[in-house]
C-alpha positions in Angstrom: -0.2 -9.8 8.6 1.2 -6.6 8.5 5.1 -6.9 7.7 5.8 -4.9 10.8 4.1 -7.6 12.9 5.9 -10.3 11.1 9.1 -9.1 11.7 8.2 -8.4 15.2 6.9 -11.8 15.4 10.7 -13.2 13.9 12.1 -11.4 16.5 10.0 -12.9 19.6 10.6 -16.1 17.9 14.5 -15.7 18.0 14.3 -14.9 21.4 12.7 -17.8 22.8 14.9 -19.9 20.9 18.1 -18.1 22.5 16.0 -19.1 25.4 15.5 -22.9 24.7 19.3 -23.0 23.7 20.5 -21.2 27.1 18.3 -23.9 28.8 20.2 -26.7 27.2 17.7 -27.9 24.9 19.8 -27.8 21.7 17.0 -28.2 19.1 13.0 -28.0 19.6 12.8 -31.8 19.2 14.3 -32.1 22.7 12.3 -29.0 24.5 8.6 -30.2 23.0 8.2 -33.5 25.4 9.1 -30.7 28.2 6.0 -28.0 27.2 4.0 -31.0 26.3 3.7 -29.4 22.6 4.2 -31.3 19.2 7.7 -30.5 17.8 5.9 -28.5 14.7 4.5 -26.0 17.3 7.9 -25.3 19.0 9.2 -24.7 15.3 6.3 -22.5 14.3 6.6 -20.0 17.3 10.5 -20.1 16.9 10.5 -19.4 13.1 8.0 -16.7 13.7 5.3 -18.4 11.7 2.4 -19.0 14.6 1.9 -16.3 17.4 2.4 -17.8 20.9 -0.5 -16.6 23.8 0.2 -15.9 26.7 -0.1 -19.2 28.3 2.4 -20.3 25.4 5.0 -18.0 26.7 4.2 -19.3 30.8 5.3 -22.5 29.7 7.6 -21.4 27.3 9.7 -19.5 30.3 8.8 -22.3 33.0 10.0 -24.7 30.4 13.3 -22.7 30.1 14.2 -21.3 33.6 13.2 -17.8 32.5 10.3 -16.8 34.6 11.9 -12.9 35.3 11.3 -12.2 31.2 7.6 -13.4 31.5 6.4 -10.3 31.8 8.1 -8.4 29.4 6.9 -11.2 26.8 3.4 -11.4 27.4 3.6 -7.2 26.7 5.1 -8.3 23.4 2.1 -11.3 22.8 -0.2 -8.5 23.8 1.5 -5.9 21.2 0.9 -8.5 18.6 -2.9 -8.3 19.4 -2.7 -4.8 18.9 -1.1 -4.9 15.8 -3.7 -7.8 14.3 -6.9 -5.6 15.2 -5.1 -2.5 13.7 -4.4 -4.6 10.3 -7.7 -6.2 10.4 -9.4 -2.8 11.0 -7.7 -1.1 7.6 -10.6 -3.0 5.1 -13.5 -2.1 7.1 -12.7 2.0 7.2 -11.3 1.5 3.5 -8.4 1.0 1.2 -9.0 4.0 -1.1 -6.3 6.4 1.1 -3.9 3.6 0.2 -4.9 3.1 -3.6 -4.8 6.6 -4.0 -1.1 6.6 -2.8 0.0 3.8 -5.3 -1.4 5.5 -8.3 2.2 7.6 -8.7 3.8 4.3 -8.7 1.8 2.4 -11.3 1.7 5.9 -13.0 5.6 5.8 -13.4 5.5 2.1 -14.3 7.3 1.7 -17.6 7.2 -2.4 -17.5 4.6 -5.2 -15.4 6.4 -8.4 -14.7 3.2 -11.0 -13.9 
C-alpha cells in the first residue's frame, strides 16, 4: 500500500476512534459487542491496519450515532479503493520510470548500510 493511502487510512481510524469515544465507548473492547465484531477488528480499523468496508462504516455510524457522517466516510472508503487500484497498476505498467529516478540517488550515495 502506498504511503499516501496508509496515512489516509490512519487518519480515518483516528476519526472513527473519536466517534467511538464520543458515543461513550471508552475502549474498542466495549464497542465490539455493540457492532457484533471481534475486538481485534475494532483495533485494526482504528489503528489503520485494516481498511473498513462500506458496510463496516455503516455499522460504525449506527453504533456511534454518527449517521450524518455516513456519506463522507463512505466517500473516503471509496477513495481508498481508487488508491489501491492505482497502486496495483503500477507494476503492470512497469517500474522503469521509478527505477530511473532512483539512479541519481544511488550515484550520490557513499555508504550503504544493510
